[in-house]
C-alpha positions in Angstrom: 14.2 2.3 -19.3 16.3 5.4 -19.2 18.9 6.3 -16.5 20.1 9.8 -15.9 22.3 11.3 -13.2 21.3 14.4 -11.2 24.8 15.9 -11.1 25.6 15.3 -14.8 22.2 15.9 -16.5 20.7 18.4 -14.0 17.1 17.7 -15.1 14.1 19.9 -14.3 10.9 18.3 -12.9 9.2 19.2 -16.3 12.0 17.3 -18.1 11.6 14.3 -15.9 7.8 14.2 -16.4 8.2 14.5 -20.1 10.8 11.7 -20.2 8.6 9.5 -18.0 5.8 9.8 -20.6 8.1 7.7 -22.8 8.9 5.1 -20.2 10.5 4.5 -16.8 13.3 7.0 -15.8 15.7 6.1 -13.1 17.4 9.2 -11.6 20.8 8.5 -10.0 22.5 10.6 -7.3 26.1 9.8 -7.9 26.1 6.1 -8.7 23.1 5.2 -6.6 19.4 5.3 -7.7 17.6 8.1 -5.9 14.2 8.4 -7.7 12.2 6.6 -10.3 9.7 8.4 -12.6 7.1 6.2 -14.2 4.5 6.9 -16.9 1.0 7.3 -15.6 -2.4 7.5 -17.2 -4.3 10.7 -17.3 -7.0 9.1 -15.1 -4.3 8.3 -12.4 -3.2 12.0 -12.4 -6.8 13.1 -12.0 -7.4 10.7 -9.2 -4.3 11.8 -7.4 -5.3 15.5 -7.8 -8.8 14.8 -6.5 -7.5 12.9 -3.5 -5.3 15.9 -2.6 -8.1 18.5 -3.1 -9.0 19.9 0.4 -12.5 20.8 -0.7 -13.2 17.3 -2.1 -11.8 15.7 1.1 -14.1 18.0 3.2 -17.1 16.8 1.2 -16.1 13.2 1.5 -15.6 13.5 5.3 -19.0 15.2 5.7 -20.6 12.4 3.6 -19.0 9.7 5.7 -20.3 11.3 8.9 -23.8 11.6 7.4 -23.6 7.9 6.3 -22.6 6.8 9.8 -25.4 8.7 11.5 -28.3 8.3 9.0 -27.3 5.0 7.3 -27.4 4.5 3.6 -28.9 2.3 0.8 -27.5 -0.8 -0.9 -26.0 -0.6 -4.3 -29.0 -2.4 -5.7 -31.3 0.2 -4.2 -29.2 3.0 -5.5 -29.3 1.5 -9.0 -33.1 1.1 -8.8 -33.5 4.7 -7.7 -31.3 5.9 -10.6 -33.3 3.9 -13.1 -36.7 5.1 -11.9 -35.6 8.8 -11.8 -34.5 8.8 -15.5 
């Protein structure tokens, strides 16, 4: 774990992300912890970006509405359909 101070180290966001790739970074404001940057896997970053994508969220909302109105199929049925289509 690395600890830095905003006032003394004046890190950029890019610096903080790079440091977090190596491990946890605690950023102090004065003598008090203000932020913690943690390493994340590439999949986590992609999931976060997807969850923030307005176009994707619009598609998901439309799919949810369609499911509520028309119903859906069980996971077993979906698997069966995928296996017979290939």
